[in-house]
C-alpha positions as CSV (number, residue, x, y, z in Angstrom):
1,M,310.1,-59.0,77.2
2,K,313.0,-61.8,78.2
3,Q,315.1,-58.6,77.8
4,E,313.0,-57.0,80.2
5,S,312.9,-59.8,82.6
6,S,317.1,-59.9,82.6
7,F,317.0,-56.4,83.0
8,S,314.9,-56.5,86.2
9,K,316.9,-59.1,87.4
10,A,320.7,-57.5,86.9
11,L,319.4,-54.5,88.5
12,P,319.4,-55.7,91.8
13,V,322.5,-57.4,91.9
14,L,324.6,-54.4,90.2
15,F,322.9,-52.3,92.9
16,G,324.9,-55.1,95.3
17,F,327.9,-53.2,94.2
18,F,326.7,-50.2,95.8
19,I,326.9,-52.0,99.2
20,M,330.1,-52.9,98.3
21,G,331.2,-49.8,98.2
22,F,330.7,-49.0,101.6
23,V,334.1,-50.7,102.8
24,D,336.0,-47.8,101.5
25,V,334.7,-45.7,104.0
26,V,337.8,-47.5,106.1
27,G,339.8,-44.6,103.9
28,I,338.4,-41.1,105.6
29,A,337.5,-42.9,108.7
30,T,340.9,-44.0,109.6
31,N,341.9,-40.3,109.5
32,Y,339.0,-39.1,111.6
33,V,339.9,-42.3,114.2
34,K,343.6,-41.7,113.8
35,R,342.7,-37.6,115.1
36,D,339.7,-38.8,117.1
37,F,342.1,-41.3,119.6
38,A,345.7,-39.4,118.8
39,L,347.1,-42.5,116.8
40,T,350.5,-42.8,115.1
41,D,350.3,-44.2,111.3
42,T,351.0,-47.5,111.7
43,V,348.2,-48.2,114.8
44,A,345.7,-46.2,112.9
45,N,346.3,-48.3,109.7
46,L,345.3,-51.4,111.6
47,L,341.8,-50.2,111.0
48,P,342.3,-51.1,107.0
49,M,344.2,-54.7,108.2
50,M,341.0,-55.4,110.2
51,V,338.8,-54.7,107.3
52,F,341.0,-56.7,104.3
53,L,342.8,-59.2,106.7
54,W,339.5,-60.9,106.5
55,F,339.6,-61.5,102.6
56,A,342.5,-64.0,103.3
57,V,340.6,-65.9,105.7
58,F,337.3,-66.3,104.2
59,S,337.7,-65.7,100.5
60,I,338.0,-69.5,99.5
61,P,335.3,-70.8,102.3
62,T,332.7,-68.5,100.9
63,G,333.4,-70.0,97.2
64,L,333.1,-73.3,98.9
65,L,329.7,-72.0,100.7
66,M,328.3,-70.8,97.7
67,N,328.3,-74.2,96.1
68,K,326.3,-75.9,99.0
69,I,323.6,-73.1,99.5
70,G,323.9,-71.1,96.2
71,R,325.2,-67.6,95.2
72,K,322.1,-65.4,96.1
73,K,321.3,-66.6,99.8
74,T,325.3,-66.0,99.9
75,V,325.1,-62.5,99.1
76,V,322.2,-61.7,101.6
77,L,323.9,-62.9,104.4
78,S,327.0,-60.8,103.3
79,M,324.7,-57.8,103.4
80,A,323.2,-59.0,107.1
81,I,326.8,-58.7,108.4
82,T,327.0,-55.7,106.5
83,F,324.0,-54.0,108.3
84,L,325.0,-55.2,111.8
85,A,328.5,-53.9,111.1
86,M,326.9,-50.6,110.5
87,L,325.4,-50.3,113.8
88,I,328.4,-51.0,116.4
89,P,329.8,-47.2,115.9
90,L,326.8,-45.9,116.7
91,L,326.2,-47.5,120.1
92,V,330.0,-47.8,121.6
93,Y,333.0,-45.7,120.3
94,K,336.4,-46.8,121.3
95,F,338.9,-48.1,119.3
96,E,338.8,-51.4,120.0
97,V,335.3,-51.3,119.5
98,I,335.7,-49.9,115.9
99,L,338.4,-52.5,115.1
100,V,335.3,-55.1,115.7
101,A,333.0,-53.2,113.7
102,F,335.3,-52.6,110.7
103,A,336.2,-56.8,111.0
104,L,332.8,-57.6,110.7
105,L,332.1,-54.7,107.4
106,G,335.8,-56.7,106.1
107,I,334.1,-60.2,106.8
108,G,330.7,-59.1,105.2
109,N,332.7,-57.5,102.5
110,T,334.7,-60.6,101.7
111,I,331.4,-62.4,101.3
112,L,329.6,-60.0,99.2
113,Q,332.8,-59.6,97.0
114,V,333.4,-63.4,96.3
115,S,329.5,-64.4,95.6
116,L,328.1,-60.9,93.5
117,N,330.7,-61.3,90.9
118,P,329.4,-64.4,90.2
119,L,325.9,-64.1,90.5
120,L,326.0,-61.3,87.5
121,T,327.3,-63.9,85.4
122,N,323.5,-65.9,86.3
123,V,321.8,-62.7,84.9
124,V,324.0,-61.3,82.1
125,R,325.7,-62.9,78.9
126,G,329.5,-64.2,79.0
127,D,330.2,-62.1,76.1
128,K,329.0,-59.3,78.2
129,L,330.9,-60.2,81.4
130,T,333.5,-57.7,81.4
131,S,331.7,-54.7,80.9
132,S,329.1,-55.2,82.9
133,L,331.9,-56.5,85.9
134,T,333.3,-52.9,85.0
135,W,329.5,-51.5,85.5
136,G,329.3,-53.0,89.0
137,Q,333.0,-51.1,89.9
138,F,331.5,-48.0,88.3
139,I,328.7,-48.4,90.4
140,K,330.6,-49.5,93.7
141,A,333.1,-46.0,93.1
142,I,329.4,-44.5,93.4
143,A,329.7,-45.4,97.1
144,S,333.1,-45.1,97.6
145,F,333.3,-41.0,96.5
146,L,329.6,-40.7,98.6
147,G,331.1,-41.6,102.1
148,P,333.9,-39.0,102.3
149,I,331.5,-36.4,101.4
150,I,329.0,-37.5,103.7
151,A,331.4,-38.2,106.7
152,G,333.0,-34.4,105.9
153,F,329.3,-32.9,106.2
154,A,328.2,-34.7,109.6
155,A,331.7,-34.0,110.9
156,G,331.2,-30.0,109.5
157,S,327.5,-30.1,109.7
158,L,326.0,-32.1,112.4
159,G,328.7,-32.7,114.6
160,N,329.5,-36.2,113.7
161,W,331.2,-38.0,111.1
162,K,329.6,-41.0,112.3
163,L,326.3,-40.3,111.3
164,L,327.2,-41.5,108.0
165,F,326.9,-45.1,109.3
166,P,322.4,-45.2,109.8
167,I,322.9,-43.7,105.9
168,F,324.3,-46.5,105.0
169,A,322.7,-49.4,107.4
170,A,319.7,-48.5,106.1
171,V,320.7,-48.5,102.1
172,T,322.2,-52.0,103.1
173,L,318.5,-53.3,104.5
174,I,317.0,-52.1,101.4
175,S,319.1,-53.5,98.8
176,S,319.3,-57.0,100.9
177,F,315.1,-57.4,100.7
178,W,315.4,-56.1,96.9
179,L,317.7,-59.2,95.9
180,Y,315.9,-61.4,98.5
181,F,313.0,-60.9,96.5
182,T,313.8,-61.2,93.3
183,Q,314.1,-64.7,91.7
184,I,317.6,-65.8,89.9
185,D,317.8,-69.1,88.3
186,E,321.5,-70.7,89.0
187,E,322.9,-73.1,87.6
188,P,323.3,-76.3,90.2
189,T,326.5,-77.3,91.1
190,T,327.8,-80.2,89.3
191,G,329.8,-82.7,90.6
192,K,332.0,-83.3,93.7
193,T,332.4,-79.9,95.6
194,S,336.2,-78.3,96.0
195,S,338.0,-78.5,99.0
196,F,340.2,-75.6,100.2
197,I,343.2,-77.3,99.3
198,E,341.9,-78.2,95.6
199,C,341.0,-74.3,95.4
200,I,344.7,-73.2,96.5
201,S,345.7,-75.4,94.0
202,L,344.3,-73.2,91.1
203,L,347.3,-71.2,91.7
204,K,349.7,-73.7,90.5
205,D,348.7,-72.6,87.4
206,K,351.0,-69.9,85.8
207,Y,348.4,-67.0,84.9
208,I,345.8,-67.9,87.5
209,L,348.8,-67.2,90.3
210,M,349.7,-63.8,88.2
211,F,346.1,-63.1,88.7
212,F,346.3,-63.6,92.1
213,I,349.5,-60.9,92.6
214,G,347.5,-58.9,90.1
215,I,344.4,-58.4,92.6
216,L,346.5,-58.4,95.5
217,F,348.7,-55.1,94.1
218,V,345.5,-53.7,92.7
219,V,343.3,-53.2,96.1
220,G,346.9,-52.4,97.4
221,V,347.0,-49.7,95.4
222,D,343.4,-48.8,95.9
223,V,343.2,-48.6,99.8
224,G,346.8,-47.7,99.9
225,L,345.9,-44.2,98.4
226,N,342.3,-44.4,100.0
227,T,344.1,-43.9,103.3
228,T,347.2,-41.7,102.6
229,I,345.9,-39.2,100.5
230,P,344.1,-36.8,103.4
231,K,347.5,-37.4,105.2
232,F,349.6,-36.5,102.0
233,L,347.5,-33.4,101.3
234,I,347.8,-32.4,104.8
235,E,351.5,-33.0,104.6
236,R,352.4,-31.8,101.7
237,C,349.6,-29.1,101.1
238,G,348.5,-28.1,104.7
239,M,345.0,-28.6,104.3
240,P,342.9,-29.2,107.2
241,L,341.7,-33.0,107.7
242,E,338.1,-31.9,106.5
243,Q,339.3,-30.2,103.1
244,A,342.0,-33.4,102.6
245,G,339.1,-35.9,103.0
246,Y,337.6,-34.6,100.2
247,G,340.4,-35.8,98.2
248,I,339.5,-39.5,98.2
249,S,336.4,-38.2,97.5
250,L,337.9,-36.6,94.3
251,Y,340.0,-39.9,93.7
252,F,336.7,-42.2,93.9
253,V,335.0,-39.4,91.3
254,A,337.9,-40.2,88.8
255,R,337.5,-44.3,89.9
256,T,333.6,-43.3,88.8
257,L,334.3,-41.4,85.7
258,G,337.2,-44.4,85.0
259,A,334.8,-46.9,85.3
260,F,332.0,-45.7,83.2
261,I,334.3,-44.5,80.8
262,G,335.9,-48.0,80.7
263,A,332.4,-50.0,80.7
264,I,332.0,-48.8,77.3
265,L,335.6,-48.8,75.7
266,L,335.6,-52.7,76.8
267,A,332.8,-53.2,75.2
268,K,334.8,-52.4,71.9
269,L,338.5,-52.3,72.3
270,A,341.0,-55.2,73.6
271,A,341.5,-55.3,77.5
272,R,345.0,-55.7,77.1
273,Q,345.9,-52.6,75.1
274,F,343.3,-50.4,77.5
275,F,344.7,-52.3,80.3
276,I,348.8,-51.4,79.1
277,V,348.0,-47.7,78.4
278,S,346.0,-47.3,81.7
279,M,349.2,-48.5,83.7
280,V,351.9,-46.3,82.1
281,I,349.5,-42.9,82.7
282,A,349.3,-44.5,86.4
283,I,352.5,-44.5,86.9
284,A,353.8,-41.5,85.2
285,A,351.2,-39.4,87.1
286,M,352.4,-41.3,90.5
287,I,355.6,-40.2,90.0
288,A,354.7,-36.6,89.0
289,M,352.6,-36.8,92.4
290,L,355.3,-37.4,94.6
291,V,357.4,-34.3,93.1
292,L,355.3,-31.9,92.5
293,G,354.1,-29.3,95.3
294,S,351.2,-27.5,94.2
295,Q,348.0,-28.4,96.0
296,W,346.4,-28.6,92.7
297,A,348.9,-30.4,90.9
298,V,348.6,-33.0,93.1
299,L,344.8,-33.1,93.3
300,A,345.1,-33.0,89.3
301,M,347.8,-36.4,89.6
302,I,345.6,-37.9,92.1
303,F,342.5,-38.0,89.7
304,I,344.1,-39.2,87.0
305,V,345.5,-42.1,88.8
306,G,342.1,-42.9,90.0
307,F,340.9,-42.5,86.4
308,T,343.5,-44.9,85.1
309,V,343.1,-47.8,87.8
310,A,339.4,-47.5,87.8
311,N,339.0,-50.4,85.3
312,V,342.3,-52.3,86.6
313,F,340.3,-55.0,89.1
314,S,337.4,-56.0,86.7
315,I,340.3,-56.6,83.9
316,I,342.0,-58.6,85.9
317,F,338.8,-60.4,87.4
318,S,337.3,-61.1,84.3
319,A,340.4,-62.7,83.0
320,A,340.4,-65.0,85.3
321,L,337.0,-66.2,85.1
322,Q,337.5,-67.1,81.4
323,K,340.8,-68.4,82.2
324,K,338.7,-71.6,84.3
325,P,334.8,-70.8,83.3
326,E,334.2,-74.2,84.7
327,R,335.7,-73.5,88.2
328,A,334.4,-70.2,89.0
329,N,332.9,-70.0,92.0
330,E,336.2,-71.1,93.5
331,I,338.1,-68.8,91.3
332,S,335.8,-66.1,92.4
333,G,337.2,-67.0,95.9
334,L,340.4,-66.9,95.2
335,M,340.9,-63.8,93.4
336,I,338.8,-61.7,95.9
337,M,341.1,-63.7,99.1
338,G,343.7,-61.3,96.7
339,V,341.9,-58.4,98.4
340,S,343.3,-59.1,101.6
341,G,346.4,-56.7,100.1
342,G,344.5,-53.8,101.4
343,A,345.3,-55.3,104.7
344,I,349.5,-55.9,103.8
345,F,350.4,-53.0,101.9
346,P,348.2,-49.7,104.2
347,F,349.9,-51.1,106.9
348,L,353.5,-50.9,105.6
349,M,352.7,-48.0,104.1
350,G,352.2,-46.6,107.7
351,V,355.4,-48.3,109.4
352,V,357.1,-46.2,106.2
353,S,355.6,-43.2,106.5
354,D,355.9,-43.3,110.6
355,K,359.8,-43.7,109.6
356,F,360.0,-41.2,106.9
357,N,357.3,-39.0,105.6
358,Q,353.9,-39.7,103.7
359,G,355.9,-39.2,100.6
360,A,357.9,-42.1,100.8
361,S,355.0,-44.4,101.6
362,L,353.4,-43.5,98.1
363,I,356.8,-45.0,96.4
364,V,355.1,-48.3,97.5
365,L,352.5,-48.3,95.5
366,V,354.7,-47.1,92.5
367,G,356.5,-50.7,92.7
368,L,353.0,-52.4,92.8
369,L,351.4,-50.2,89.4
370,A,355.4,-51.7,88.4
371,Y,354.1,-55.0,88.2
372,L,350.4,-54.2,86.8
373,L,352.1,-53.2,84.0
374,L,354.0,-56.4,83.6
375,L,351.0,-58.2,83.7
376,A,349.3,-55.8,81.4
377,F,351.6,-57.2,78.9
378,S,350.9,-61.0,79.4
379,L,347.3,-60.5,79.5
380,K,347.0,-61.7,75.7
381,K,349.0,-65.3,76.6
382,A,346.9,-65.9,79.3
């Protein structure tokens, strides 16, 4: 009976990861907005920057807010902001307004990612945390690959790609009510509440710093591919945007499958070994994608990269939480601050692609994957 009760409490928390996946709609949205307003890559990639910039600003304050109002209330607040963000593009479709809408999406998603991961620890046993976080990423990936599919269907069959927003808004509303009316027991915060400076000081720990950079880089890879795959397929394979956009869905299908299999394997295998093998394959596939010319070969490499990076975030996040479990809220805020890599690296890639080409911009991601491989080798020592 107790197990059933825990499962019923875990369900609305895990479904929150589906809402978390809505942020990845920025990838396909960037491509449609670029076309609609005839933008350069550098300007178009301001859109993911406006989403992920807020992870650097609000992550640690959200960790502190959780200490005051609790994790569940913080998650519900994030969903309210996400719901508002989904309504704005339906009302006014101007580039400046879209930037505001996606800024709100970024703020809501920042608060959600900081608070949802620790909330999961209230309904899942510690020894199953890595596997449970990976299940969360699996659910998030489902929402991520559905975004481009819905956008493509809305654009092709309904004449307006933005019709995906009311669907996302309705699901967000359902999720928020489900969680709000679920009773979850949270451990009260003991001792003095940490300050912003005290949270930042956690980076003095060499391994926490390495984990933070790892999150920065893996999100840079994820968002960089999310925004660049359609443009790369258009440039390399001559595909139209509506078809090239499905390349993002393929990437997230691979991530979904990778997260599903990873959730099973990580319950049995050592995270370090799994991480190392994944990064070796990812680097090889990324290099192959840059040199191959066949459309099917490129798509195959996109799938392999998505499959191999699917579990990296949860492995790093879990390792960080287990390093200092007594500082879980603050470390969660710090790690999610690293999601701002989604603002930094796609913008850098846009500058590179405007100067050279889309293939050159992907070389940036090879460097990020190389660091993640080095981090994988050091994971056991942490």
